[in-house]
Structure formats: structure tokens, C-alpha cells
C-alpha positions in Angstrom: 26.7 8.0 93.7 23.9 5.7 93.3 22.7 5.4 90.4 19.3 4.8 91.2 19.0 7.2 94.1 19.5 10.2 91.4 17.8 13.3 92.1 15.0 14.0 89.7 16.1 17.7 90.2 18.1 19.5 90.8 18.4 23.2 91.1 21.3 25.7 91.3 21.7 28.8 92.9 24.9 30.4 91.4 26.5 33.2 94.3 29.7 34.3 93.4 30.7 35.0 90.6 31.1 39.2 91.1 32.9 37.6 94.6 35.2 35.8 92.1 36.2 38.3 90.0 37.2 40.9 93.0 39.9 37.9 94.8 41.3 37.9 90.7 41.7 41.6 90.4 39.3 41.4 87.1 36.3 42.8 86.3 32.6 41.9 87.4 32.1 41.1 84.4 34.6 38.9 83.5 33.5 36.5 86.5 29.5 36.5 85.1 31.3 35.0 82.0 33.2 32.7 83.9 30.2 31.4 85.3 28.4 31.0 82.4 31.5 28.7 81.1 30.6 26.6 84.6 26.6 26.7 84.0 27.0 25.1 80.8 30.1 22.6 81.6 28.0 21.3 84.8 24.4 20.7 83.0 25.8 19.1 80.1 27.7 17.1 83.2 24.7 16.5 84.7 23.0 15.6 81.4 25.5 13.0 80.8 24.9 11.0 84.7 21.0 11.3 84.7 19.8 14.0 85.7 16.4 15.0 84.2 15.4 18.3 85.3 18.3 21.3 86.6 16.9 24.7 87.7 18.7 27.9 88.1 19.0 31.2 88.9 20.3 33.1 86.5 18.8 37.2 86.9 16.2 38.3 90.0 13.5 40.6 90.1 15.8 42.5 92.9 18.6 42.1 90.8 17.7 45.3 88.8 19.3 47.1 92.1 22.3 47.0 91.3 24.1 49.3 89.6 23.4 50.2 85.4 26.7 49.3 84.3 26.4 45.5 85.6 22.9 44.8 84.9 23.4 46.0 81.0 26.3 43.6 80.9 24.6 40.7 82.8 21.8 41.5 80.0 24.4 41.5 77.0 25.9 38.6 78.6 22.5 36.9 78.9 21.6 37.2 75.5 24.9 37.0 73.8 24.8 33.5 75.4 21.8 32.5 74.6 21.8 33.1 71.1 24.9 31.0 71.3 24.2 27.7 73.5 21.0 27.7 72.3 23.0 25.9 69.0 25.3 23.5 71.2 22.1 22.8 73.4 20.1 21.1 70.9 22.8 19.5 69.3 23.3 17.8 72.8 19.4 17.2 73.6 19.0 20.0 76.0 15.8 21.4 76.6 15.7 25.0 77.6 13.2 26.5 79.5 13.8 30.8 80.6 11.1 31.2 83.1 10.1 34.4 85.2 8.3 37.8 84.4 9.3 39.6 80.4 8.7 42.8 82.1 11.3 44.7 81.7 13.1 42.7 79.2 13.8 44.2 76.6 12.0 43.8 73.0 15.3 42.0 71.6 16.1 39.5 74.7 12.2 38.1 74.5 12.9 37.8 70.9 15.7 35.4 71.7 14.2 33.8 74.3 11.4 32.8 72.1 13.6 31.7 69.8 15.9 29.1 72.1 12.9 28.0 73.8 12.0 27.0 70.2 14.5 25.5 68.9 16.0 23.1 71.9 11.3 22.1 72.4 11.3 18.7 71.4 14.7 17.5 72.9 14.2 14.9 74.8 17.4 14.8 77.4 17.7 16.5 80.8 15.4 20.1 81.0 17.3 22.6 82.1 15.4 25.5 83.3 17.2 29.3 83.6 14.5 31.7 85.6 15.2 35.0 84.3 13.8 38.0 85.5 12.3 35.4 88.7 11.4 36.4 91.6 9.4 34.0 94.3 6.8 36.4 95.4 6.3 37.5 92.2 5.9 33.9 90.6 3.1 33.6 93.5 1.4 36.5 92.9 1.1 35.7 89.6 -0.2 32.2 90.4 -2.7 34.1 92.2 -4.4 36.0 89.1 -4.4 33.4 86.5 -6.9 31.6 89.5 -8.3 34.0 90.2 -9.3 34.4 86.9 -10.5 30.9 86.4 -12.1 31.6 89.0 -13.3 34.9 88.0 -15.1 32.9 84.4 -16.8 30.1 86.8 -14.0 27.9 85.8 -13.2 26.5 89.0 -14.7 26.9 92.2 -12.9 28.5 94.7 -13.7 24.9 97.1 -11.4 23.2 94.4 -8.2 25.1 94.5 -5.7 22.9 96.3 -1.6 22.6 95.9 -2.0 21.1 92.7 -3.4 23.9 91.6 -1.4 26.5 92.3 1.6 24.2 91.3 -0.2 24.4 87.8 -0.4 28.1 87.8 3.7 28.2 88.5 6.5 28.1 85.7 7.4 24.7 86.3 4.2 22.7 85.9 4.5 19.8 84.9 8.0 18.9 86.7 8.7 17.8 89.3 9.6 20.4 92.4 13.7 20.2 93.7 15.2 17.6 95.8 18.1 19.1 96.0 18.9 22.6 95.9 22.7 24.1 96.1 24.2 27.1 96.7 27.8 28.7 96.2 29.6 30.9 98.2 29.1 30.6 101.4 25.5 32.2 101.9 23.5 30.6 104.1 19.5 31.4 102.8 17.5 30.4 99.3 16.8 34.3 98.3 13.3 33.9 96.2 14.6 30.6 94.6 11.6 28.6 93.9 9.6 29.8 96.8 6.7 26.5 96.9 8.6 24.8 94.6 11.2 24.0 98.1 9.1 23.4 100.3 10.9 20.1 101.2 13.8 20.0 98.8 17.1 19.1 101.2 19.4 22.9 101.4 24.1 22.2 100.3 25.7 25.3 101.0 29.0 25.2 99.5 31.8 28.1 100.0 33.4 28.0 96.7 32.4 30.9 94.6 30.5 29.7 91.8 32.9 29.5 88.9 35.1 27.5 90.7 31.6 24.7 91.1 33.0 21.5 89.6 31.7 18.4 88.4 33.5 16.8 91.6 31.4 19.4 92.8 28.0 17.7 92.3 29.3 14.7 92.7 30.0 14.8 95.9 26.5 16.8 96.1 24.5 13.7 94.9 26.4 11.8 97.6 25.5 14.3 100.6 21.7 14.4 99.5 21.8 10.2 98.6 22.6 10.3 102.7 20.0 11.7 104.2 16.8 10.4 104.3 13.6 12.0 102.8 10.7 11.8 104.8 8.5 15.1 103.8 7.1 15.8 107.2 6.1 12.1 107.9 8.3 11.8 111.0 
């Protein structure tokens, strides 16, 4: 890798936990647990090599359509993960942001989110964004509502609305757009992941299921990113 040409922000669509579990004949919940272990390992490594921001898709607004048992297991896993992980993240100087709508989340989950973010808010290492109860279109709808309220209050004029206005109304405000987005499991779509922010991201689709993703895979993804020429529509 060229250390001087690292992506500032990497997005991860962690796909394949369920298929990984089914391929091994074990409960789906164990696939999600292994995925959580992989995530922690990758974030720690990304922090070590100098990545400044990493954003992962933990639970989308569409995931509510899964079976009640799986949704319940996922929520319990996420809740216990945040409680446990915030302590390690704090000791490793990782700043954790949980981004998404809180509608539909339990009061206990919301308290855990606030606790995790408060504990790590002053850390100066990698910014670790967890998209929880998130959808790209839902984020844009919320941004439009927020901007509309500002117009209604005469804080801004309609003519003054531009790309920066919208970017500042998103969950990822004050953060750079992702340079590189990686999706595991071989699926070739973004599925609403950072819809606004991903317009000029480099995309990389990997055949491995997420629990099998490792540090070497991240190195290879970064090396592939560094081979590409980014012109942002100039040519």
C-alpha cells in the first residue's frame, strides 16, 4: 500500500452473515455474532494503518421485514455489542457514531446508543460510523424535512440551497464522503448505503462472505483503490 494515498473514508456493506451460517449448518444468529467479531477486527486494523473514517451497514430500515425471531436476535446482539464494545473502543481511541433514525428502536437500545457515543466522543482515532435503522432514501427525506423547516423559519432562502446545504443536513455531516465502498458476498448493488454520499465512491465487490473477510482482504481492497484514477466527472 501507498501510505500517502490511503482512502480517508471507507464504507463497508457487511453482507453474507446468514449465508455463511447456512453453509456451515449453524444458526443464523451465530453468523451475525461472527460478523460482529470480524467487524471489530477490521475497525481495529483500519485504525492502526491510518484510516480516518469507516462506515458500516449494521441494520437497514428494510431489515425490519425479516422474521421476527431474526430481528429480535439482531437487536439483542447489537445492544449487547454496543455495551461491550464501547469500553474497548474507548481504550483504543476509537470514536463511535451510531447514525440512523431512532423510530422503532426500544428505549433500552436508545439509551445504549447514547451511552456508547458519549463515552467515545472525545477520542481522536478513527471515526467509526455504525448505520443502525438506516436507509439512504430515508436519510434524504429527513434532510429535505430539516431544510424545509429552516426555509420556513427564514433561516435560509430557497435560492441558497446547494449541495453543501444538503450534505450538512445528513447524518454524516462534517465527514468526508466515502472514497471506497466494499461489499462482501458477491452482491453487486449498494442497497441504499449512503445514497447521496456515494456518488463518486470507488466500488469494490468481493465474493467472500463477511465473517471470512480479514485484514489481508482490506489491504488488497486499498491496493485496488490506489490503482484507480479518480476524476470526479472531469474526464
